[in-house]
Phi, psi and omega in degrees: 000326181302319181293319178298318181294325175297319180293319179297319178299319178298316179298311185295326181276355181228029183301326183276359184257176179279080183289128177248146184301322181298322180294318180294316178297323177297322177299328179278346178075027178224170179293157179302314183298311182295320183297312183300318179293317181293317183299312181291324180295324183274331188246340186084356179252149160288160183298309184286336174295320177292318178301315180298314181298320178291320179297315181291324177293319176296321178299316180301322178293317180293329180295340179285348177264108184296344186282347182256116178301151183301321179298324178291321176300318179301313181292319179301332186255018169088016177260142184282340182207160178293326181296313179296320179296312180301316180296314181293319178298314183293321177295322185281316185259343181083005176223160180277159174303326180296325178296318177295316181300324182274004175076025181249038181223129181246029185258027183294342175294349182264001178291143180265117179280158177300139176290145180228177177299320181295317183289328177293322176297316180297316181296325177296320180290332184259010187299338178264004181290112175234138184280163166271138175257122182215161176260135179234133180283180182293134176208176180241150168249123181241131181170217179249138187244149176209167176245134189226156174288135181296327181265011179208096180259019185297339183275348181297318176302324178295321176300316180296324178299320177295318178298316181299330177290343178243021185300326182298333177283331184274329188304319179295340181269344188290129181257326184231308183180191178279159183214141170233107190246135172262132184202170171079145173250100184272014175080006179233144182276346187257003182224161174216159178260145184216137173238132180249127181173226182231156172280138186214172175291152182299327182269007179292144181261122181292148175298160181307133177083001179251168186243160174227132175237124178270128181248123186286163177306143188199151169275135181231145165263123186249118182251141177258132180242127176269120185289145184250358178109351176281170170305134191303320182295334174276320184302322186275354185302314179300323177295319178296321178297319180294318182297304188275336182265335183237307185292308186300313181296339184249008189268340188088358177256160170239155179288128179274158179276077179207177181287141164256149185207156171269136179246124180252099183252210185293338180277357181261131176263104185288338181287312184262000184053048183234180180093220185230147172233159176251142177245119183263119181247120180289128183225160175215161179248000000 
């Protein structure tokens, strides 16, 4: 792992330069052939696939700063022209750089963060994690809704505490289990909408002061996450990084424009916040 981390450090400190595979392998102190095999086995990425993902993720962050022209963002992130950058960015994220610049993109959860020792350990443990692909019909999520900062989800547990205090009102409406769903494009890149509650029938009437969101039929990739005892919004972060940073770019699927959600079923212990939860990712081919 130490050699791979040296290579990752080389990549991160030279993202804006003309990175060559031989140089990165040299930083790891192994042959190009051995390095490529080891890197992909440990991370799920090809070397240059990871470089591309990190460059584009860095570009997405820079695009939020209006003071830097898009062409400068392209050059800062290692692209030779704005045209090549726009094509690569659009292919990877499904939106143009201009859309991000204008604040009309809510996909910052898809940015690929730098790999670390902790994330490599997690990926090694999760290397056999493969989702179930299933179709889910139309249903409703009923509960309490809020808008949250993408880089600060610390208030979500408070929302759940409020929901749990009104659980007796929600229980008669529940059809399958509890749900925490991220949805909606509110036109800002730094926030997302979230509803905490239960899965219910579409025609169910929410209790006074509660919200209902109808989720249309969709194909989902379903991942199971085993809770480790941390606050759930923190606990699931490595799994989300694996899903959006490793599995999705290499899966042959694209993220669909629908809600993704956490499902709390019979394998979840609500008293101790232990057991397993499922994470539903809307996908299309």
